[in-house]
N, C-alpha and C positions, 0 to 999 in steps of 0.2 A: 504493500500500500504506500509505504514511504517512498519506495523507488518510483512509483507512478507519479507521486506528487512532485518529486524532484524533476522527473522528466517533463512534466507539464510546465514547471517553472522555467526550465531550460528552453522549451519551445517558445514560451511567451517572451522570454528575454531575447531570443534570436529574432523573433518577429519584430520586436521593438527596434533592435539594432538595424535590421534591414530597412525598416521604415525611415529611421534617421538618416542612414546612408543614402537611401533613395531620395529623401528630401534634399539632401546636400547636392546630389547629382542633378536633380531638377533645377535647383538654384543656380548651379554652375552652368547648366545648359540653357538658362534663360536667354543668353545672348553671347555670341562670340565677338571678338574684336572686328573681324571682317564684316559680320552682320551689322555691327554698330556703325561702322564707316559707311556701309551701304545705306543704312537708315538715314544718316545725316544727309547724304547726297539727295536722296529721294525727298526728304522733308524740306530741305532748302530750295528744291526745285518746284515743289508743289504746295508748300506750307501745310502739308498733311503728314500724319504718321505713316509708317510703312503700310503697304496694302495687306490684304488678307487678314489672317488671324492676329498678326502682330499689331494691327491697328487698335485692337482692344486689349492688348497685353501690356499693362503698365510695368510689369516686372522686366520685360524686354527693354523698354525705354530707360528705366532706372538703371538696370545693369549696364546698358550701353553707355550711359553718362559716366558711371563709375569707372568703367574700363577705359574710356577715351580720356577722361581727365587725369587718369593715372600715368599717362604718357606725356612727356614734355611737348611733343608736337600737338597733343590734344588740348593744349591750353592757349591756343591761338586760333585765328580764323581758319576755316569757317566754323570750327567747333564752338567757339565762344558765342557766336551768333545763334547757334543751335541751342545752347544752354539757356541763353536769354529768352529765346522764343518759348521754350518749355516752361521756364520760370513764370512767364507772363500768362501763358495760355493753357498749359496742360491741366487736365481735370483731376489728376491723381496727386495727392499731397506729397507722397513719397518721391515721386518724380520731380516735383517742384523743389523739394528739399535737396535732392541730389544735385539739381541744376544750380541752386544757390551755393552749395558747397563747391561745385566745380568752378563757378565764376570767382569765388574767393581764391582758389588755387591758381587760377589764371592771372589774377592781379591786374587786370586791364581796367584802367580808370574809365574807359569808355562805357563800361557797364555799371558804373557807380549808381546811376539813376535807377537801373533795374533792381539792384540790390536794395536801394533805399525804399523803393515802392514795395518790395517784398516784406518790409517790416509792417505793412498793413494787410498782409495776407490773412485770409480767414482761418488758416491752419497755424496753430501754435508751433507745430513741428517745423514748418517752413520758416517762421519768424526766428525760431531758435537757431536755425542753420544760417539764416541771412545775417544775423548779428555778428558772429565771428568773421564772416566774410567782409563785413564793413570795417573790421579791425585790420584787414589786409588791403582793402581797396578804400582808401580814405579820401575825404573831401567834405566840404560844408554840408552838402545834402545828406551825406551819410551820418554825420554827427547830429544833425537835426532829427533824423529818423531814430537814431539811438537814444537821444535824450527824451524824445516823446514816449518811446516804448518803455524806457527805464522808469518813467514816472507813472505810466498809465496802463501798461499791459497787465491783465489779470493773472498771467501765468508767471510764477516765480522763476522758472527755468529760463524763460525769455528775458526777464529783467536781469537775471544773473549773467546771461550771455551779453547783454547790452553793457552792463557795468564792466565786464572784462574787456570788451572791445574798446571802450572809451579810454582805456589805458594807452591806446595807440594814438591819441589825439592830444598833443601838447598845446592845448587851447584852454582859455579861462572858462569858456562855456562848458567844456567837458568837466573841468574842476568843479564848477558850481553844481552840475548835475550829479557828479559823484558824491559830493558832500551831502546832497539830499538823499542819495541812496544809502548813506550811512544810517539813516533813520528808517530804512525800509523794514517792514514787519517780518521779512524772511531773513534768517541768519545767513544763508548762503549768498544772498544779494549783498548784504552788508560786508561780508568777507571779500567778495569779488570787488566791491567798490574800494575797500581799504587797500587791496593788493594793487589796483590800478592807480590809486593816489600815490602809493609808495613808489610805484614804477615811475610816475611823472616827477615826483619830488626827489627820488634817489634815496629816500629815507622814510621809514615807517613811523608815523606819529600816533598810531593807535586807532581804536574804533570809535572814539568820542570826537564828534565834529569840532568841538571847542578846542581840541588839541592841535587842530590844523589851522587855527585862525591866524597865528603869526605868519606861518608859511603862505597862507592865502593872501594876506595883506601885502607881503613882500612880492609875491607873484603878480598881484594886481598892479603894483607900481611899474613893473616891467612890461606888463601886458601879456605875459605867458608864464607857464609854470617854471619856477626857479628850481634848478638842480642843486640840492644841498649835498649830494654825494653822487659820484659816478660808479660806486661799488655796490649799489643795492642789488640784492638777489631775491628772487621769489621765495627761496627757502628760508629767508629771514622771518617771514610770518610764521612758519611752522615751528621755529625755535621758540617763539614767544607764546605759543599756545599752552 
């Protein structure tokens, strides 16, 4: 009886393993690099996804974006234009999120407005991916979108991503937005804001906004964040916990 029980357990475990492996194979087979390149050519020529079953397969589009943006040549035209089109128009949030991430990897300022617009996407997942991309593709429109989302977005993961991204903006508007984030209701947002302020200042003045007042006043005098040290490390925050 016990042997039969053990045999049943082994059969179930084997079936589960086959299902997992099969799932991985299906994921890997969602798209090949060659198919992804062909889809881009077809899409850019017709403004429509690939024909046939692929047209309704968001996994193929998402997988294609990930594969293409992982190649150095996939971070320039015509691929960046493809990502921007998907970000603006694709009906699947995971495809749009992958496109936002790809544009961040590309770092082309021409698509700054596309990423800034994505901070108003209906999907929190897309907004969360667009925020760090705006930390790589920087400009006034990007900072404005990050500041707004950091103050108003209902999702703490999005606000956290915005606070982290603003550490790439040596601008007093970013400093003021980050100081407000130090009062955010979510701990992770406050910590992200503190890390970004320390990155801009070169020194960590803690999680109390009042401790940043002297540095803020000195920075306001010069019109941009003052570097109190050039040796600040993100690991400094961990040592103080």
